[in-house]
Phi, psi and omega in degrees: 000132179263071177259203184298330180292338174264319183287325183295297177309324184280336173294314179292322176301311184292322173302309185293321181293320181292327178297311181300318177300314177304319186288318181285329180286322178293322178295316182293316184292323180295314186284335172294310181296318178289003180074022179277049186282346176273355173293131186310117174093000180275319190297307183068242176212196181296337182270358188296310185302311182296326180296310179308313178305308179288328177293314180294325167309304188299320182289324178290321175296321183291320175294321178296323172298326182286327175301315176296320179296319171302319173300323186282330175292322178288321187271314177066042183232162177314305178308314180286334176289326172303310175296315181290320176300310176300311177288332172294329182278325174290321170293327174293324179299314181284334171298325179291324172293324177289335186285317182298318177295324181290324177298316179296321182293316176300319188284331182282340175077210186098174177277118176233118186293178183293323176300322179286322178294318178301317185295319178300314181298316176304312186296316181299308177304308180301330177302322182276315181290331175291323179290325171301312180301316174299314178299315181295316181293318176292337176304326176299329178298319187265343173216139182287344176298329182254003176173183181298332177082169176253045179257152181288128177275138184294337181252021186220138178070197178294135184086007171277176179289142170288140175308337179273350172117352181260156179279128187278000000 
């Protein structure tokens, strides 16, 4: 069952990985922009610059997505599920783009330092774990067994009871 007990730890893991991605991508991109391509491990190959741009974008959007996810795990309601599901799928899409560029960079070869290799590995791991997180969050849309779902709750929103006792 994909409840809070499964989504919560995966959310925390992805938050840590996305934070690592932001740190390593920003360090590498800073050195790349400053022209320190002779610094060990910064230059990589022709795909490095594009990979770094998409990696930092994926990291920032991923961290923001995890904030919406934390709000959803805390509240565990329909409205928080909508925000968490939408932001998680956008973060996964950008991570998938960075994943493709990471694979291209690895395939092209060249000298890549340990920071760039860690960044590539984190993006590859995040491609899979973010997809699992997206599937678990979206499982709540289809069944209340896996989450709050997108169904009208009798005591919430339009159609619910009025504080005075009459139905709106």
